[in-house]
C-alpha positions in Angstrom: -5.7 -31.4 207.2 -3.1 -28.8 206.5 -3.2 -25.8 208.8 -3.7 -22.3 207.4 -0.1 -21.3 208.0 1.2 -23.9 205.6 -1.5 -23.1 203.1 -0.4 -19.4 203.1 3.2 -20.4 202.5 2.2 -22.6 199.5 0.0 -19.8 198.1 2.8 -17.2 198.2 5.1 -19.5 196.2 2.4 -20.4 193.7 1.1 -16.9 193.4 4.6 -15.6 192.6 5.0 -18.3 189.9 1.6 -17.5 188.3 2.2 -13.7 188.4 5.4 -14.2 186.5 3.6 -15.8 183.7 1.5 -12.8 182.8 3.9 -9.9 182.6 3.0 -7.8 179.5 5.1 -7.7 176.4 3.9 -5.9 173.3 3.4 -7.9 170.1 2.0 -6.5 166.9 -0.9 -8.4 165.3 -0.1 -9.9 161.9 -2.4 -11.4 159.3 -2.2 -15.1 158.2 0.1 -14.3 155.4 3.0 -13.8 157.9 5.2 -16.7 159.2 3.7 -16.4 162.7 1.3 -19.0 164.0 -2.2 -17.8 164.5 -3.7 -18.5 167.9 -7.3 -17.5 168.4 -8.8 -17.3 171.9 -12.5 -17.3 172.4 -13.8 -16.1 175.8 -13.2 -13.0 177.8 -13.3 -14.5 181.3 -10.8 -16.0 183.6 -9.5 -18.7 181.3 -9.4 -16.8 178.0 -7.9 -13.6 179.3 -5.3 -15.4 181.4 -4.3 -17.5 178.4 -4.0 -14.5 176.2 -1.8 -12.6 178.7 0.5 -15.6 179.3 0.8 -16.5 175.6 1.5 -12.8 174.7 4.5 -12.8 177.0 6.1 -16.2 176.3 5.3 -16.7 172.6 6.5 -13.9 170.3 6.2 -16.3 167.4 2.4 -16.0 167.5 -0.3 -13.7 166.4 -3.0 -13.6 169.1 -6.6 -12.8 168.5 -9.0 -12.5 171.5 -12.7 -12.8 170.6 -15.1 -11.4 173.1 -18.9 -11.4 173.5 -19.0 -8.0 175.2 -17.0 -4.9 175.9 -17.0 -5.8 179.6 -16.9 -8.8 181.9 -18.9 -9.3 185.1 -17.3 -11.8 187.5 -19.3 -14.6 189.2 -16.8 -14.4 192.2 -18.1 -11.7 194.6 -21.5 -11.6 192.8 -23.0 -13.1 196.0 -21.8 -9.9 197.8 -23.8 -7.9 195.3 -26.9 -10.0 196.0 -26.4 -9.3 199.8 -26.0 -5.6 199.3 -22.3 -5.6 200.2 -21.1 -4.5 196.8 -22.5 -2.9 193.7 -22.5 -4.6 190.3 -20.1 -2.0 188.9 -17.5 -3.1 191.4 -17.3 -6.6 189.9 -17.5 -5.3 186.3 -14.3 -5.0 184.2 -13.4 -3.6 180.8 -10.7 -4.8 178.5 -8.7 -1.6 178.2 -5.7 -3.0 179.9 -5.4 -5.7 177.3 -5.6 -3.3 174.4 -2.1 -2.0 175.3 -0.5 -5.4 174.8 -0.8 -5.5 171.0 -3.5 -8.2 170.9 -6.0 -8.2 168.2 -9.3 -7.9 170.1 -12.6 -8.5 168.4 -16.0 -7.9 170.1 -18.3 -10.1 168.1 -19.9 -13.3 169.4 -18.8 -16.6 167.9 -21.6 -18.2 165.9 -19.8 -21.5 165.2 -16.5 -23.3 165.0 -15.4 -25.2 161.9 -12.7 -27.6 163.1 -12.0 -29.2 159.7 -11.2 -25.9 158.0 -9.8 -24.3 161.2 -12.1 -21.2 161.1 -14.1 -19.5 163.8 -17.2 -17.9 162.3 -18.5 -14.8 164.0 -22.0 -13.5 164.3 -21.2 -10.7 161.8 -20.3 -13.4 159.2 -16.5 -12.9 159.4 -14.3 -16.0 159.4 -11.2 -16.0 161.6 -8.5 -18.6 160.7 -6.5 -20.3 163.5 -3.6 -22.7 163.8 -4.5 -23.2 167.4 -7.8 -22.3 169.0 -8.3 -21.8 172.8 -11.9 -21.6 174.0 -13.1 -20.9 177.5 -16.9 -20.7 176.8 -18.3 -21.4 180.3 -21.6 -23.2 181.0 -25.2 -23.6 179.8 -28.2 -24.8 181.8 -30.1 -28.1 181.5 -33.6 -26.7 181.9 -35.0 -30.0 180.5 -34.0 -31.5 183.8 -37.3 -30.0 185.2 -40.7 -31.0 184.1 -42.5 -28.4 181.9 -39.8 -25.8 182.5 -37.7 -23.7 180.2 -35.3 -20.8 180.5 -38.1 -18.3 181.0 -38.6 -19.5 184.5 -35.5 -17.5 185.4 -37.5 -14.3 185.1 -39.4 -15.4 188.2 -37.0 -17.8 189.9 -33.6 -16.3 189.1 -30.6 -18.6 189.0 -28.1 -15.7 189.2 -25.4 -18.2 188.2 -24.2 -16.0 185.4 -23.5 -12.6 186.9 -25.4 -9.5 185.6 -29.1 -8.8 185.3 -29.9 -12.1 187.1 -27.8 -11.0 190.1 -29.7 -7.8 190.4 -33.1 -9.6 189.9 -32.4 -11.9 192.8 -31.1 -9.1 195.0 -34.2 -7.0 194.4 -36.5 -9.9 195.2 -34.8 -10.5 198.5 -34.8 -6.8 199.4 -38.5 -6.4 198.7 -39.5 -9.7 200.4 -42.1 -9.4 203.2 -41.0 -9.6 206.8 -40.7 -13.2 208.0 -40.6 -14.5 204.5 -38.9 -17.7 203.2 -36.2 -18.0 200.6 -35.4 -21.3 198.8 -32.0 -21.9 197.3 -32.0 -25.0 195.1 -28.5 -26.1 194.1 -27.9 -28.7 191.4 -26.0 -32.0 191.6 -22.3 -32.1 190.7 -20.6 -31.2 188.5 -21.4 -27.5 188.4 -19.8 -24.1 188.4 -18.3 -23.0 191.8 -19.3 -25.8 194.1 -19.2 -23.7 197.3 -21.2 -20.8 195.7 -24.8 -21.7 196.8 -23.7 -21.9 200.4 -21.7 -18.7 200.4 -24.9 -17.2 198.8 -27.0 -18.5 201.7 -24.5 -17.1 204.2 -24.4 -13.6 202.8 -28.2 -13.4 202.3 -28.5 -14.5 205.9 -26.2 -11.6 206.9 -28.5 -9.2 205.1 -31.6 -10.8 206.7 -30.1 -10.7 210.1 -30.2 -6.9 210.1 -33.2 -6.2 207.8 -35.6 -9.2 208.1 -34.5 -11.2 211.2 -37.5 -13.5 211.2 -37.0 -14.7 207.6 -35.7 -18.2 206.8 -33.5 -19.8 204.2 -34.2 -23.3 203.0 -31.4 -25.0 200.9 -33.3 -27.8 199.0 -30.2 -29.5 197.6 -29.8 -32.1 194.9 -26.9 -33.5 196.9 -26.4 -35.0 200.4 -23.2 -33.1 201.1 -21.4 -30.1 199.8 -18.1 -28.3 199.6 -16.7 -26.9 202.9 -19.9 -28.3 204.6 -18.6 -28.5 208.2 -17.1 -25.0 208.0 -20.3 -23.5 206.6 -22.6 -25.2 209.0 -20.4 -24.3 212.0 -20.5 -20.7 210.9 -24.2 -20.7 210.4 -24.7 -22.0 214.0 -22.5 -19.2 215.2 -23.7 -16.3 213.1 -27.2 -17.1 212.0 -28.7 -19.7 214.4 -32.0 -21.1 213.2 -32.1 -19.1 210.0 -30.6 -21.5 207.5 -31.8 -25.1 207.0 -30.0 -27.5 204.8 -32.3 -30.2 203.3 -30.3 -32.9 201.7 -31.4 -35.0 198.7 -32.1 -38.0 200.9 -34.8 -36.0 202.7 -36.8 -35.0 199.6 -35.6 -37.3 196.7 -35.5 -34.6 194.1 -37.6 -31.9 192.5 -40.8 -33.3 190.9 -42.6 -30.2 189.9 -42.2 -26.4 189.9 -45.2 -24.1 190.3 -44.3 -20.5 189.3 -47.7 -19.0 190.0 -47.9 -20.3 193.6 -44.1 -20.1 194.2 -43.9 -23.7 195.1 -41.3 -26.5 194.6 -42.7 -30.0 194.9 -40.3 -32.8 195.7 -41.1 -36.5 195.9 -41.5 -36.3 199.7 -42.7 -32.7 200.4 -43.8 -29.4 199.0 -41.9 -26.2 199.8 -43.4 -22.8 199.5 -41.3 -19.6 199.4 -41.5 -15.9 198.8 -38.2 -16.0 196.8 -36.9 -19.0 194.9 -33.3 -19.2 193.7 -33.4 -22.1 191.3 -29.9 -23.1 190.1 -30.3 -25.6 187.2 -28.1 -28.6 186.4 -25.3 -27.5 184.1 -23.2 -28.6 181.1 -20.7 -27.0 178.7 -21.7 -23.8 176.9 -23.9 -24.0 173.8 -21.0 -23.1 171.6 -19.1 -26.2 172.7 -22.2 -28.4 172.3 -23.0 -27.0 168.8 -19.4 -27.5 167.7 -19.4 -31.1 168.7 -16.7 -30.6 171.4 -18.7 -32.4 174.1 -18.9 -35.6 171.9 -22.0 -37.5 173.2 -21.8 -36.0 176.7 -22.4 -32.7 178.6 -18.8 -31.7 179.1 -15.6 -31.4 177.0 -13.1 -34.2 177.5 -9.5 -32.9 177.1 -5.9 -34.0 177.4 -5.1 -32.5 180.7 -1.4 -32.1 179.8 -2.2 -29.7 176.9 -5.9 -29.0 177.3 -6.4 -30.2 173.8 -9.9 -31.5 172.9 -10.3 -35.3 172.7 -12.7 -34.8 169.8 -10.9 -32.3 167.5 -7.2 -31.5 167.1 -5.8 -28.0 167.5 -8.6 -26.9 169.8 -7.8 -26.4 173.5 -10.6 -26.0 176.1 -10.4 -24.3 179.5 -12.4 -23.7 182.6 -16.0 -24.7 183.4 -16.7 -26.3 180.1 -14.0 -29.0 180.5 -13.8 -32.1 182.6 -10.3 -32.1 184.2 -10.4 -34.7 186.9 -10.0 -33.5 190.5 -9.8 -29.8 189.8 -13.0 -28.0 190.6 -14.9 -25.6 188.2 -13.9 -22.1 189.5 -12.6 -18.8 188.2 -9.2 -19.3 189.7 -9.0 -22.8 188.2 -9.7 -21.4 184.8 -7.1 -18.7 185.2 -4.5 -21.2 186.2 -5.4 -23.5 183.3 -5.1 -20.6 180.9 -1.5 -20.1 181.9 -0.6 -23.8 181.7 -2.3 -24.1 178.4 -0.3 -21.1 177.0 2.9 -22.8 178.0 1.8 -26.1 176.4 0.8 -24.4 173.1 4.1 -22.6 173.1 6.0 -25.9 173.5 3.9 -27.5 170.7 4.5 -24.6 168.3 8.3 -24.9 169.0 8.2 -28.7 168.4 8.8 -29.5 172.0 7.0 -32.1 174.2 4.9 -30.2 176.8 6.0 -30.8 180.3 3.8 -31.9 183.2 2.6 -28.8 185.3 1.5 -28.1 188.8 -1.8 -26.1 188.9 -3.3 -24.5 191.9 -6.9 -23.6 192.9 -7.7 -21.3 195.8 -11.3 -20.8 196.8 -12.4 -18.3 199.4 -16.0 -18.0 200.7 -17.4 -15.2 202.8 -19.8 -16.4 205.4 -20.1 -12.8 206.6 -18.3 -9.5 205.7 -15.6 -10.3 208.3 -15.9 -14.1 208.4 -14.0 -16.0 205.7 -13.2 -19.7 205.0 -11.1 -21.2 202.3 -9.8 -24.3 200.6 -6.7 -24.7 198.4 -5.7 -27.5 196.2 -2.7 -28.4 194.0 -3.1 -30.6 190.9 -0.7 -32.3 188.6 -1.1 -33.0 184.9 0.3 -36.5 184.6 1.9 -37.8 181.4 0.8 -41.3 182.5 -2.8 -40.3 182.8 -3.5 -37.4 180.6 -7.2 -37.6 181.0 -7.2 -35.9 184.4 -5.6 -33.4 186.7 -4.9 -35.3 189.9 -4.7 -33.8 193.4 -1.1 -33.7 194.8 -1.2 -35.6 198.2 -0.4 -33.4 201.1 -0.6 -30.1 199.2 -3.2 -27.4 199.8 -5.7 -27.7 202.7 -8.8 -26.1 204.3 -9.4 -23.5 206.9 -8.9 -24.5 210.5 -12.2 -25.6 212.2 -13.5 -24.0 215.3 -14.2 -20.4 216.4 -11.4 -18.1 215.9 -12.6 -14.5 215.2 -9.1 -13.2 214.4 -8.5 -16.0 211.8 -11.9 -15.6 210.3 -11.3 -11.8 209.9 -8.0 -12.4 208.3 -9.5 -14.9 205.9 -12.2 -12.4 204.9 -9.4 -9.9 204.2 -7.5 -12.6 202.2 -10.6 -13.2 200.2 -10.9 -9.5 199.2 -7.1 -9.4 198.4 -7.3 -12.6 196.4 -10.1 -11.1 194.3 -8.3 -7.8 193.8 -5.1 -9.5 192.8 -6.7 -11.9 190.4 -8.8 -9.3 188.6 -6.0 -6.8 188.5 -3.7 -9.5 187.0 -6.3 -10.1 184.3 -7.7 -6.6 183.5 -5.2 -4.2 185.0 
C-alpha cells in the first residue's frame, strides 16, 4: 500500500500534466466544405467536455462540434452531499458558457441515432451532422429487466438517484420526511457499474444526517456483491462515526433480490424479507441507450474499444469514453472519463496527422466523504498498452489508498482535498 504522501506527490505531477492539456485556444467553426477535419463530440459530461477542450487546444486542423442534451450539466460527484443536505443541487449544476468562448460549435439537441456507415449523427430535430471522427461519452442506462415485474416507473417510489437531478432531490426528500427510528435500504448492483464507491459514500453521508436528525434510524445495505470498493476504510469509519447505524448485508447472506413490493415497501431476497421506510434501489447497469441502439455494444452490455485510441471495436471512426466503455482495470468514474477524454483527443490528433498514437498514462483519483470532515481516497495509474490494446492496465506500484486507522487530522485534510479536487475538476471543464 502506498502512503498518502506518495499519492499526493504523484497527483501533483499528473494534475499538472492534465491541466496543461486543456488550456483554451480559439478556433472558428467551419462547415464540411473546408479542408479541416470534422470532429463531432456527443456528451456534455466529464468525457465529452474534457475531450472537446483538449482537442480544441492541440488540433487547430479540426472543426469541433459539441452536441449536448441540455443547457446544463448536473454532476454525480457530490450528489450524495445534496442527498444528505450538505449541498444544494444548484451547487453541482454547471452551464456551458465557458465553452462558448472557445470557438466550438455547440448544439443543444439530443442525438436520435448514429449512422456509422454514412458518418452522420442524426439529431432529434431531424438535422444530420457529418463527422470524420466521432467521440461519444453517453453514460449509462439501467437494466430494469433484472428485477421481476419491474420497470423504470419504480424509480418514482424507490429512487435510484444514480443520475443526478430530480432523482437526487426525491431521495433526499424521502429521507428528510422519514419517521423517527425508520429504516433505509440501499441496494447496490453487482459490478460493473458507475462509481463503485458511490453507494457506500451515500450510506455514510445519509448516516451523518440521521445522526443529528433521526439518531435511532438504521441503514441496511442489501448488496449484490460480497465486497466493495474501499470496504475496510468505510467500515472502520462507520464503526467510529456511526456505530450500529449502518449494516452491510453481503450477497452471500441473502442470495439476491427475488421480488420487490412497492406498496408494502419490501424487498424479498431468497433468504429473507427486508422492510424499509425508504428504499434506494440502484439497478444493474449497461451502456446508454444511444450506444445500444447504434450497435456500439455489439452483443453485450458495454462498448468494447481499443484502449490506445478509444476507437470502437465495432465501427471505425467512432471513439467511446467514460462509463459506457469497458477499459480494463480503470473504474467507471467522472475523473476517469475526464482523463480518457484528454488521451482520446491526443490519439485523434495523431491519427489525423498520419501518426501512430503513443501509449499513454492515465490517472483516476476517487475521493469519498464519510462525513463532512472525514475523507478517504484511492488513486490509480493506468497504461494503454500497444501489446494489449483491449485494456488499460494498472501500473504496478503507482497510486494507492488512504492510510488505515484513526487519524483525525489526515481525515480532515482528505475531506478538504475532496472539495478541492471537485472544484478543480469542474472549473477545468466549465470555467
